[in-house]
N, C-alpha and C positions, 0 to 999 in steps of 0.2 A: 810825312808820310809823301810818295811820287799820286800823282793825279794816278798809275794802271796801277798799280798798288792796293788805292782805294774801290776803285773799278772790282778789282781783282773779287774784293771783299763780296761790294755789294752783288753781284755775283754768286757765290756763295752759299751767305746769307740767303738772300731770295730765288734759286732756285735749286741747290742742293741740301738746305740744312730744313724744309718744311717737313719732309717726312725721313727718313735715314735711310740710306741708300740706294735713296728712285731720286733720279732727277725730273722737278715738276716745273714745267714748260710753259704751263700760261691757260696750251688751248687744250680742247675738250676736245677728243677724240673716241670712235667709238672701231670695234673690227666689225666685221658683216663672218655668216655663217660660213663661207668660204678661206676667210682669214684675214682678207681686205683689210685695210686702214682707211681711214674718213677721216679727215679734220673736218669739222663742224664747225668752230668757231673759237676766239679767244676770250678767255676767260674775263679778262680784266680789258679790253673792252670797251671803250665807253663811247657812245656820239655828247655831242652837247648841245643843244638845241635851245635856241632859246634863255639862254642861264640853265636850262633843267637837264639832270645827267640819263642819257637814251642807253640803253644798249640793245646793240643790231640784231639781240633773238627778237627785242620785244619787234622791232619795226618789220625783223622780216614773219612775225606772226604775223600781221596786220595785212601787208602784203597778202600772203597765204587762206587767210579766214571768206577769203567770197567762195575759194572752191577754185576758180580759174586760172592759179597758176601750179604748173607740177614743182616747181624749183626755184629758190632766188636763196640770193645770195646778196648780205647788208655789210660794204664798210663802209667807216673813215674818211673823209675826203679832210686835210683843213682846208679850210675860209680866207676868205680875207680880213675878216672880221676876226 
């Protein structure tokens, strides 16, 4: 099989077959009372810190815990190691 066909199959298996008739894209989202949509985080986004896997929401929770920050966003950025 060609690489394009394998990639297409992997895409269909990952995003189109988890829940029949629904595109599962991997983002956690919400809709507010006005109908606006907000992307909250990637469901499969993981940071690897000192060999341990940590999700961005765990880091965000730690930053928000003292109550001195009103909003926070955490993303993974590849490092040199």
